[in-house]
C-alpha positions in Angstrom: -68.6 -41.9 -164.1 -65.7 -43.7 -162.5 -64.6 -45.4 -165.7 -64.9 -42.1 -167.7 -62.3 -40.2 -165.7 -58.5 -40.2 -165.9 -58.3 -41.7 -169.4 -54.5 -41.8 -169.2 -54.3 -44.5 -166.7 -54.7 -47.8 -168.5 -52.1 -48.8 -171.2 -53.9 -49.7 -174.4 -57.2 -48.6 -173.1 -56.8 -44.8 -172.7 -54.7 -42.1 -174.2 -51.7 -43.1 -176.2 -49.9 -39.8 -176.9 -47.6 -38.9 -174.0 -48.3 -35.2 -174.5 -52.0 -35.9 -174.1 -51.3 -37.9 -171.0 -49.4 -34.9 -169.5 -52.4 -32.7 -170.3 -54.6 -35.2 -168.4 -52.4 -34.7 -165.4 -52.7 -31.0 -165.7 -56.5 -31.3 -165.9 -56.5 -33.4 -162.7 -54.4 -30.7 -161.0 -56.8 -28.0 -162.2 -59.8 -29.9 -160.8 -58.0 -30.1 -157.4 -57.1 -26.4 -157.4 -60.7 -25.4 -158.2 -62.1 -27.7 -155.4 -63.8 -29.9 -158.0 -61.8 -33.1 -157.6 -63.6 -36.1 -159.1 -61.8 -38.7 -156.8 -61.8 -41.2 -159.7 -61.1 -44.9 -159.5 -61.8 -45.1 -155.8 -64.6 -47.6 -156.0 -64.7 -51.3 -154.9 -65.3 -52.2 -158.6 -62.0 -50.5 -159.5 -60.1 -52.4 -156.8 -61.6 -55.7 -158.1 -60.6 -54.7 -161.7 -57.0 -54.2 -160.6 -56.5 -57.4 -158.6 -55.1 -59.1 -161.8 -52.5 -56.5 -162.5 -51.8 -52.8 -163.0 -51.4 -50.9 -166.3 -50.6 -47.3 -165.4 -49.4 -44.9 -168.1 -47.6 -42.6 -165.7 -44.7 -43.1 -163.4 -44.1 -40.3 -160.9 -40.9 -39.6 -159.0 -41.6 -37.2 -156.2 -40.1 -36.1 -152.8 -41.2 -38.0 -149.8 -42.2 -34.7 -148.2 -45.7 -35.0 -146.5 -46.7 -31.7 -148.1 -46.6 -33.4 -151.6 -49.5 -35.8 -151.7 -49.3 -36.6 -155.4 -52.5 -38.7 -155.9 -54.5 -36.0 -154.1 -53.2 -33.0 -156.2 -53.5 -34.9 -159.5 -57.0 -36.2 -158.6 -55.9 -39.8 -159.2 -57.1 -43.1 -157.8 -56.3 -46.8 -157.7 -54.1 -47.9 -160.6 -53.6 -44.4 -162.0 -50.0 -43.5 -161.0 -46.9 -45.7 -160.4 -45.3 -43.6 -157.6 -41.7 -43.6 -156.5 -40.8 -41.2 -153.6 -37.6 -40.4 -151.7 -36.2 -37.4 -150.0 -35.3 -34.9 -152.7 -36.8 -36.9 -155.6 -33.2 -38.1 -156.4 -31.7 -40.7 -158.7 -30.9 -43.5 -156.3 -30.4 -47.2 -156.9 -33.9 -47.9 -155.7 -35.7 -45.1 -157.6 -33.8 -45.9 -160.9 -34.7 -49.6 -160.6 -38.3 -48.8 -159.8 -38.5 -46.5 -162.9 -36.9 -49.1 -165.1 -39.5 -51.6 -164.0 -42.2 -49.2 -164.8 -40.7 -48.5 -168.3 -39.7 -52.1 -169.2 -42.5 -54.1 -167.6 -45.4 -51.7 -167.2 -44.7 -49.8 -170.4 -45.5 -46.4 -168.9 -45.4 -43.6 -171.4 -44.7 -40.7 -169.1 -42.3 -40.2 -166.3 -43.1 -37.1 -164.2 -40.2 -35.9 -162.0 -41.4 -33.3 -159.5 -39.4 -31.2 -157.2 -41.0 -28.8 -154.8 -40.8 -25.6 -152.8 -38.7 -25.5 -149.6 -37.4 -29.0 -150.1 -35.6 -30.2 -146.9 -33.3 -32.6 -148.7 -32.1 -29.8 -151.0 -31.7 -27.5 -148.0 -29.5 -30.1 -146.3 -27.0 -29.7 -149.2 -26.5 -26.1 -148.0 -25.7 -27.0 -144.4 -22.2 -26.8 -143.2 -20.5 -29.1 -140.7 -23.7 -31.1 -140.3 -23.4 -34.8 -139.3 -25.9 -37.1 -141.0 -26.3 -40.9 -140.9 -24.4 -42.8 -143.5 -27.3 -43.3 -145.9 -28.5 -39.7 -145.6 -24.9 -38.5 -146.1 -24.8 -40.3 -149.4 -28.2 -38.9 -150.5 -27.2 -35.3 -149.6 -23.9 -35.8 -151.4 -25.8 -36.8 -154.5 -27.8 -33.6 -154.3 -24.7 -31.5 -153.8 -23.0 -33.1 -156.8 -26.0 -32.6 -159.0 -26.4 -28.9 -158.0 -22.7 -28.2 -158.5 -22.7 -29.8 -161.9 -25.5 -27.5 -163.0 -23.9 -24.3 -161.8 -25.7 -23.9 -158.5 -23.5 -22.4 -155.7 -24.5 -24.1 -152.5 -22.2 -21.7 -150.6 -24.7 -19.0 -151.4 -28.0 -19.3 -149.5 -29.7 -17.0 -152.1 -29.6 -19.8 -154.7 -31.7 -22.2 -152.5 -35.1 -21.4 -154.0 -33.7 -21.8 -157.6 -32.0 -25.1 -156.6 -35.3 -26.5 -155.5 -36.7 -25.7 -159.0 -33.7 -27.1 -160.9 -33.7 -30.3 -158.8 -36.3 -31.9 -161.1 -34.3 -31.3 -164.2 -31.1 -32.4 -162.5 -32.7 -35.8 -161.6 -34.1 -36.2 -165.1 -30.7 -35.7 -166.7 -29.0 -38.0 -164.2 -31.5 -40.8 -164.8 -30.9 -40.6 -168.6 -27.1 -40.5 -168.1 -26.9 -43.5 -165.7 -29.7 -45.7 -166.9 -29.5 -47.3 -170.3 -33.2 -48.5 -170.3 -34.5 -45.0 -169.5 -32.1 -43.3 -171.9 -33.1 -45.7 -174.8 -36.8 -45.3 -174.0 -36.6 -41.5 -174.2 -34.4 -41.7 -177.4 -36.9 -44.0 -179.1 -39.8 -41.9 -178.0 -41.3 -44.7 -176.0 -41.0 -42.5 -172.8 -41.5 -38.8 -172.2 -39.8 -37.4 -169.1 -41.6 -34.4 -167.8 -39.8 -32.3 -165.1 -42.0 -30.1 -163.0 -41.8 -27.9 -159.9 -44.6 -27.8 -157.3 -45.0 -24.5 -155.4 -46.8 -25.4 -152.3 -48.2 -22.0 -151.2 -49.8 -20.5 -153.2 -50.1 -23.9 -155.0 -49.0 -24.1 -158.6 -46.9 -26.3 -160.9 -44.2 -25.0 -163.2 -44.0 -27.4 -166.2 -40.5 -27.5 -167.7 -39.4 -28.6 -171.1 -39.8 -32.4 -171.5 -37.2 -34.9 -172.6 -38.5 -36.8 -175.6 -36.4 -38.2 -178.4 -33.3 -36.4 -177.1 
């Protein structure tokens, strides 16, 4: 059973079409929501199989928020997802470099960028006269800049919920604008970027228009 699940995970051994890979992610999420998670690729045999290397087909940039356990909600296991997380699922030097590694060295076919409901990092962009550490200040400034460039008024608290949704698309566009390897992979249809928004309660995912060949 373990080897029959999550066909998207192994490059050259499972699904090849990026749209089918996204559908496999959706099926994993549906299993989780229905309480029928298969918990694939969690065996000792799977760990032995992976000791020589990893071949995921999906990279996933998500927020570090503890309410967003990505492997759990997509019913994934060892070797299935190459996960990058930071507060606000933002385009930072570290996240961009990690994604470029996944694209250039691991040949992932899908990059899922997922924002979420009530994101604290996005909320920080709305705070006034708040003192943050130097690194956190830079992160929050990046979020502020991204929101402003996409027409979100951070002086209006009523825009916060929509800002959390838009944050995934903002990061996707930022990565393509600032990273030549990611941009070229999308342009040549070697990589599909799928922005999405996770509503935590009641749980659901809003799947946005992907970037593929743009």
